[in-house]
Phi, psi and omega in degrees: 000137185298327185268000185300319182297320181292329182279315192257331186254144184242083182300138176063017176257108179257105183298331177300316180294332181275321193255333187298131179303333177292346181261356181267167185278345184288107184296325181297318179294322180297320181292323182282340188273138178233143174276160172248126180252140182224149172268167179304132177079357175287142180272136178276318169205161181250165170302140179078357172294155176301134180265073186249005179217158170245147185237145174242139183273119177268332180198145177090194181231150183230132176262133177248130183198183178210169180241142176281172179297336179275357180093006178283139183271132175242117181272124180269322184196153169236118188249155184234184184309134178093350182265161187250146174212165185081017189288346180294341177297336176289340180267008177097012179291120183278324179234150181294136177259003178212180176243161175232130186224134179290136178259346182230154168293154181062034171282127181235132180234153181249116181274145174226139178284160178299318182296319179296316179297316180296324177296316179298317182290324178297323184265002183217092185298317177301319178294318178301317179297317183294316181296316178298323178293320178299314180299313181299317181296320182294323176297315180296319181296318179293321178299317180295317179300319179296320177296321178294319180296325183280317193252348187242155178281174187296317182299316179297320180297319179294315178301315179294324175300314180296323176298316180296316182296320178295327177288319184280318191244350189279155174229134182290133175222095185069236179264006182239160175254124179272130178229127175288123186278081185270000179245142173277168177298327177295317179299315181296318180300319178294323181288332182251007176071050181220193177252157180300319181297318179294319179297315180299317179299314182292321177297319176297321179296316179296325177292319177296329179280355177084014180280324179215166175215147183258146176217103186056238182266009181244165173218156181240135183242133172276107192300317183294319179294319180294318181296332181282347182283000000 
């Protein structure tokens, strides 16, 4: 849908810049506030931990996921700088239903209490609307991913993933959409329920078909060719 991006995605909106106490003018709040630093693969919180904070990513990437009873990992999202996570605590979640794990060294997150976030939302209707839309969008996105996992083959799941990424992260450059390649093939495989080898093979096929091209750690997508798949 042409208007989907305007409704669901917030281009150039870095929630960290808006919400982090270090970004406000109140010097007392800045002094009292502390960042949390994590190394690669360290957990920020586990399933069943108390859901008493919301986090903003100041640096690095964070993986959100859960485990099945058999111990299989299901990746729900991989988030980057400026994005928010742990937001289900705003909906009354008492304990975490997922885990959050740092994907990079020097991952830094900004914690906010539920009371502080609710106060900000109460006094800022546009922000409250934005946060609610983000939460709603994530539920819809997860629901769609589950439908793709059940009903579609791996190539289709990869194509739909690329369409989503170009909408969320892409920038138009001529006739192509430029996307910073912040995910590894393994990350993508986990998100679409496949293997790294299969994802690598399919991405190479799409490159040979002229749908996308890689340049160092970035890639360019021909939007019309991708939309036709």
